[in-house]
A tleap script that builds the chain and sets N, CA, C and O, in Angstrom:
source leaprc.protein.ff14SB
mol = sequence {
  NVAL ALA PRO GLU ASP GLU LEU LEU LEU CYS
  ALA ARG ILE ARG THR GLU HIE ARG ALA GLY
  ASN ARG ALA ASP VAL GLU ARG LEU VAL SER
  GLN VAL THR ARG GLN ALA ARG ILE LEU GLY
  VAL ASP LEU LEU PRO GLU THR VAL GLU VAL
  CYS GLN GLN VAL ILE GLU GLY ARG LEU ARG
  ALA ARG GLU CALA
}
set mol.1.N position { 11.526 35.445 30.248 }
set mol.1.CA position { 11.302 34.328 28.894 }
set mol.1.C position { 9.985 34.416 29.008 }
set mol.1.O position { 9.359 34.701 30.029 }
set mol.2.N position { 9.468 34.112 27.714 }
set mol.2.CA position { 8.022 34.013 27.198 }
set mol.2.C position { 8.296 32.404 27.074 }
set mol.2.O position { 9.266 31.808 26.605 }
set mol.3.N position { 7.143 31.941 27.638 }
set mol.3.CA position { 7.281 30.501 27.490 }
set mol.3.C position { 6.695 30.020 26.326 }
set mol.3.O position { 6.959 28.897 25.896 }
set mol.4.N position { 5.776 30.924 25.679 }
set mol.4.CA position { 4.847 30.543 24.785 }
set mol.4.C position { 5.191 30.979 23.090 }
set mol.4.O position { 4.564 30.798 22.046 }
set mol.5.N position { 6.461 31.612 23.402 }
set mol.5.CA position { 7.286 31.492 22.032 }
set mol.5.C position { 7.604 30.301 21.215 }
set mol.5.O position { 8.609 29.658 21.519 }
set mol.6.N position { 6.897 29.938 20.246 }
set mol.6.CA position { 7.007 28.664 19.388 }
set mol.6.C position { 8.857 28.510 18.980 }
set mol.6.O position { 9.239 27.375 19.262 }
set mol.7.N position { 9.788 29.245 18.505 }
set mol.7.CA position { 10.950 28.378 18.672 }
set mol.7.C position { 11.446 28.080 19.903 }
set mol.7.O position { 12.223 27.152 20.130 }
set mol.8.N position { 10.867 29.107 20.975 }
set mol.8.CA position { 11.666 27.626 22.610 }
set mol.8.C position { 11.010 26.816 22.733 }
set mol.8.O position { 11.668 25.778 22.810 }
set mol.9.N position { 9.415 26.555 22.850 }
set mol.9.CA position { 9.263 25.464 22.497 }
set mol.9.C position { 9.717 24.503 21.623 }
set mol.9.O position { 9.977 23.379 22.053 }
set mol.10.N position { 9.855 24.787 20.417 }
set mol.10.CA position { 11.085 23.676 19.907 }
set mol.10.C position { 12.271 23.356 19.986 }
set mol.10.O position { 12.878 22.358 19.597 }
set mol.11.N position { 12.620 24.386 20.589 }
set mol.11.CA position { 13.828 23.856 21.578 }
set mol.11.C position { 13.699 22.711 22.782 }
set mol.11.O position { 14.426 21.746 23.017 }
set mol.12.N position { 12.229 23.293 23.605 }
set mol.12.CA position { 12.353 22.306 24.553 }
set mol.12.C position { 11.830 20.864 23.960 }
set mol.12.O position { 12.076 19.852 24.616 }
set mol.13.N position { 11.217 20.782 22.907 }
set mol.13.CA position { 10.420 19.644 22.311 }
set mol.13.C position { 11.425 18.459 22.743 }
set mol.13.O position { 11.364 17.509 23.523 }
set mol.14.N position { 12.862 19.249 21.402 }
set mol.14.CA position { 14.187 18.913 20.634 }
set mol.14.C position { 14.738 18.054 22.263 }
set mol.14.O position { 14.597 16.896 22.655 }
set mol.15.N position { 15.399 19.292 22.885 }
set mol.15.CA position { 15.394 18.430 24.066 }
set mol.15.C position { 14.858 17.346 25.374 }
set mol.15.O position { 15.512 16.700 26.193 }
set mol.16.N position { 13.750 17.446 25.207 }
set mol.16.CA position { 13.145 16.602 25.529 }
set mol.16.C position { 13.084 15.097 25.130 }
set mol.16.O position { 13.159 14.086 25.827 }
set mol.17.N position { 12.909 15.284 23.652 }
set mol.17.CA position { 13.243 14.235 23.044 }
set mol.17.C position { 14.524 13.405 23.218 }
set mol.17.O position { 14.532 12.232 23.591 }
set mol.18.N position { 15.660 14.175 22.893 }
set mol.18.CA position { 16.592 13.569 22.953 }
set mol.18.C position { 16.821 12.923 24.659 }
set mol.18.O position { 17.240 11.827 25.031 }
set mol.19.N position { 16.368 14.070 25.405 }
set mol.19.CA position { 16.369 12.880 27.110 }
set mol.19.C position { 15.603 12.116 27.223 }
set mol.19.O position { 15.359 11.956 28.419 }
set mol.20.N position { 14.879 11.332 26.436 }
set mol.20.CA position { 13.939 10.748 26.115 }
set mol.20.C position { 12.403 10.605 26.963 }
set mol.20.O position { 11.814 9.560 27.239 }
set mol.21.N position { 12.044 11.829 27.223 }
set mol.21.CA position { 11.019 12.300 28.099 }
set mol.21.C position { 9.765 12.018 27.131 }
set mol.21.O position { 8.946 12.916 27.323 }
set mol.22.N position { 9.427 11.339 26.410 }
set mol.22.CA position { 8.042 10.925 25.703 }
set mol.22.C position { 6.774 11.661 26.618 }
set mol.22.O position { 5.842 11.977 25.878 }
set mol.23.N position { 6.578 11.948 27.846 }
set mol.23.CA position { 5.526 12.405 28.607 }
set mol.23.C position { 5.895 14.024 28.416 }
set mol.23.O position { 4.940 14.785 28.257 }
set mol.24.N position { 6.879 14.425 28.425 }
set mol.24.CA position { 7.170 15.748 28.155 }
set mol.24.C position { 7.166 16.191 26.566 }
set mol.24.O position { 6.799 17.275 26.111 }
set mol.25.N position { 7.643 15.125 25.897 }
set mol.25.CA position { 7.625 16.022 24.515 }
set mol.25.C position { 5.831 15.967 24.029 }
set mol.25.O position { 5.265 16.890 23.444 }
set mol.26.N position { 5.286 14.877 24.373 }
set mol.26.CA position { 3.778 14.750 24.137 }
set mol.26.C position { 3.128 16.143 24.791 }
set mol.26.O position { 2.376 16.928 24.213 }
set mol.27.N position { 3.479 16.202 25.747 }
set mol.27.CA position { 2.849 17.530 26.011 }
set mol.27.C position { 3.413 18.700 25.648 }
set mol.27.O position { 2.573 19.600 25.602 }
set mol.28.N position { 4.419 19.012 25.394 }
set mol.28.CA position { 4.820 20.183 24.714 }
set mol.28.C position { 4.695 20.645 23.437 }
set mol.28.O position { 4.910 21.797 23.058 }
set mol.29.N position { 4.125 19.149 22.393 }
set mol.29.CA position { 3.298 19.446 21.139 }
set mol.29.C position { 1.945 19.749 20.916 }
set mol.29.O position { 1.477 20.385 19.972 }
set mol.30.N position { 1.396 19.273 21.803 }
set mol.30.CA position { 0.023 19.234 22.118 }
set mol.30.C position { -0.292 21.098 22.410 }
set mol.30.O position { -1.165 21.832 21.948 }
set mol.31.N position { 1.121 21.438 23.597 }
set mol.31.CA position { 0.767 22.924 23.916 }
set mol.31.C position { 1.043 23.808 22.882 }
set mol.31.O position { 0.381 24.839 22.770 }
set mol.32.N position { 1.999 23.512 22.060 }
set mol.32.CA position { 2.251 24.537 20.677 }
set mol.32.C position { 1.181 24.520 19.319 }
set mol.32.O position { 0.919 25.405 18.504 }
set mol.33.N position { 0.687 23.104 19.456 }
set mol.33.CA position { -0.353 22.945 18.214 }
set mol.33.C position { -1.701 23.988 19.012 }
set mol.33.O position { -2.368 24.950 18.631 }
set mol.34.N position { -1.638 23.326 20.046 }
set mol.34.CA position { -3.274 23.963 20.533 }
set mol.34.C position { -3.020 25.586 20.852 }
set mol.34.O position { -3.957 26.360 21.049 }
set mol.35.N position { -1.702 25.959 20.872 }
set mol.35.CA position { -1.614 27.756 21.022 }
set mol.35.C position { -1.862 28.224 19.709 }
set mol.35.O position { -2.408 29.309 19.508 }
set mol.36.N position { -1.446 27.373 18.694 }
set mol.36.CA position { -1.534 27.946 17.035 }
set mol.36.C position { -3.241 28.443 16.791 }
set mol.36.O position { -3.831 29.426 16.345 }
set mol.37.N position { -3.574 27.158 17.358 }
set mol.37.CA position { -5.065 26.949 17.043 }
set mol.37.C position { -6.081 28.086 17.626 }
set mol.37.O position { -6.833 28.752 16.915 }
set mol.38.N position { -5.972 28.191 19.047 }
set mol.38.CA position { -6.361 29.209 19.358 }
set mol.38.C position { -5.898 30.617 19.128 }
set mol.38.O position { -6.482 31.599 19.585 }
set mol.39.N position { -4.688 30.662 18.307 }
set mol.39.CA position { -4.598 31.924 18.163 }
set mol.39.C position { -4.925 32.153 16.442 }
set mol.39.O position { -4.918 33.273 15.933 }
set mol.40.N position { -5.136 31.208 15.867 }
set mol.40.CA position { -5.450 30.702 14.527 }
set mol.40.C position { -4.785 31.460 13.022 }
set mol.40.O position { -5.121 32.012 11.975 }
set mol.41.N position { -3.552 30.989 13.855 }
set mol.41.CA position { -2.355 30.878 13.215 }
set mol.41.C position { -1.636 29.917 12.710 }
set mol.41.O position { -2.420 28.971 12.627 }
set mol.42.N position { -0.486 29.545 12.274 }
set mol.42.CA position { -0.426 28.742 11.069 }
set mol.42.C position { 1.372 28.067 11.880 }
set mol.42.O position { 2.266 28.913 11.896 }
set mol.43.N position { 1.593 27.158 12.251 }
set mol.43.CA position { 3.168 27.010 12.669 }
set mol.43.C position { 4.139 26.965 11.989 }
set mol.43.O position { 3.756 26.450 10.938 }
set mol.44.N position { 5.172 27.181 11.916 }
set mol.44.CA position { 6.167 27.953 11.632 }
set mol.44.C position { 6.591 26.138 10.753 }
set mol.44.O position { 6.386 25.102 11.385 }
set mol.45.N position { 7.041 26.117 9.614 }
set mol.45.CA position { 7.429 25.313 8.699 }
set mol.45.C position { 8.620 24.345 9.627 }
set mol.45.O position { 8.451 23.125 9.621 }
set mol.46.N position { 9.872 24.959 10.450 }
set mol.46.CA position { 10.788 24.188 11.150 }
set mol.46.C position { 10.086 23.554 12.934 }
set mol.46.O position { 10.781 22.845 13.662 }
set mol.47.N position { 8.683 23.997 13.310 }
set mol.47.CA position { 7.781 23.193 13.906 }
set mol.47.C position { 7.246 22.423 13.811 }
set mol.47.O position { 7.106 21.598 14.715 }
set mol.48.N position { 6.510 22.314 12.260 }
set mol.48.CA position { 6.106 21.462 12.024 }
set mol.48.C position { 7.101 20.311 11.950 }
set mol.48.O position { 6.974 19.367 12.730 }
set mol.49.N position { 8.136 20.341 11.009 }
set mol.49.CA position { 9.147 19.270 10.822 }
set mol.49.C position { 9.302 18.796 12.643 }
set mol.49.O position { 8.756 17.721 12.891 }
set mol.50.N position { 9.786 19.299 13.511 }
set mol.50.CA position { 9.996 19.029 14.677 }
set mol.50.C position { 8.859 18.098 15.479 }
set mol.50.O position { 9.125 17.281 16.361 }
set mol.51.N position { 7.977 18.309 15.137 }
set mol.51.CA position { 6.701 17.749 15.506 }
set mol.51.C position { 6.645 16.734 14.838 }
set mol.51.O position { 6.254 15.866 15.617 }
set mol.52.N position { 6.769 16.378 14.036 }
set mol.52.CA position { 6.028 15.462 13.021 }
set mol.52.C position { 7.835 14.293 13.429 }
set mol.52.O position { 7.417 13.221 13.868 }
set mol.53.N position { 8.765 14.274 13.407 }
set mol.53.CA position { 10.110 14.312 13.445 }
set mol.53.C position { 10.108 13.068 15.013 }
set mol.53.O position { 10.403 11.873 15.038 }
set mol.54.N position { 9.594 14.106 16.278 }
set mol.54.CA position { 9.658 13.264 17.575 }
set mol.54.C position { 8.295 12.434 17.741 }
set mol.54.O position { 8.321 11.541 18.588 }
set mol.55.N position { 7.328 12.596 17.155 }
set mol.55.CA position { 6.116 11.756 17.236 }
set mol.55.C position { 6.399 10.748 16.451 }
set mol.55.O position { 6.466 9.662 17.026 }
set mol.56.N position { 6.658 10.760 14.891 }
set mol.56.CA position { 6.613 9.529 14.186 }
set mol.56.C position { 7.963 8.859 14.885 }
set mol.56.O position { 8.015 7.634 14.992 }
set mol.57.N position { 8.793 9.495 15.245 }
set mol.57.CA position { 9.959 8.746 15.833 }
set mol.57.C position { 9.315 7.771 17.178 }
set mol.57.O position { 9.539 6.584 17.415 }
set mol.58.N position { 8.662 8.505 17.744 }
set mol.58.CA position { 8.190 7.610 18.982 }
set mol.58.C position { 7.351 6.817 18.475 }
set mol.58.O position { 7.551 5.814 19.159 }
set mol.59.N position { 6.311 6.475 17.544 }
set mol.59.CA position { 5.242 5.723 16.809 }
set mol.59.C position { 6.029 4.608 16.721 }
set mol.59.O position { 5.751 3.508 17.198 }
set mol.60.N position { 7.455 5.030 15.834 }
set mol.60.CA position { 7.615 3.838 15.321 }
set mol.60.C position { 8.658 3.064 15.761 }
set mol.60.O position { 9.155 2.159 15.092 }
set mol.61.N position { 9.161 3.527 17.344 }
set mol.61.CA position { 9.702 3.461 18.077 }
set mol.61.C position { 8.591 1.678 19.261 }
set mol.61.O position { 9.109 0.709 19.817 }
set mol.62.N position { 7.581 1.934 19.181 }
set mol.62.CA position { 6.970 1.390 19.876 }
set mol.62.C position { 6.498 0.469 18.994 }
set mol.62.O position { 6.308 -0.571 19.625 }
set mol.63.N position { 6.219 0.335 17.862 }
set mol.63.CA position { 6.036 -0.310 16.591 }
set mol.63.C position { 7.037 -1.316 16.920 }
set mol.63.O position { 6.626 -2.425 17.261 }
set mol.64.N position { 8.266 -1.096 16.869 }
set mol.64.CA position { 9.347 -2.567 16.841 }
set mol.64.C position { 9.612 -3.397 17.601 }
set mol.64.O position { 10.399 -4.291 17.290 }
savepdb mol mol.pdb
quit
C-alpha cells in the first residue's frame, strides 16, 4: 500500500473524522498538505473539499 497516496489519505481523513478522532484528522490534513507543498503540486479538488469540510466542521463544533 502507498501511505502517501492522496486518495488513500482522503479516505483516511474521512474515516477518522467520522470516528471523531480530531487529532488524527489534523495530523492527516497536515500530512497531505505538507506533502503537496514539498512536491510542488496542487491537491486534487476532492482533497481540498474533504480538508475544508473536516476542518470547518471541527471549528464550528468548538464554537457552539
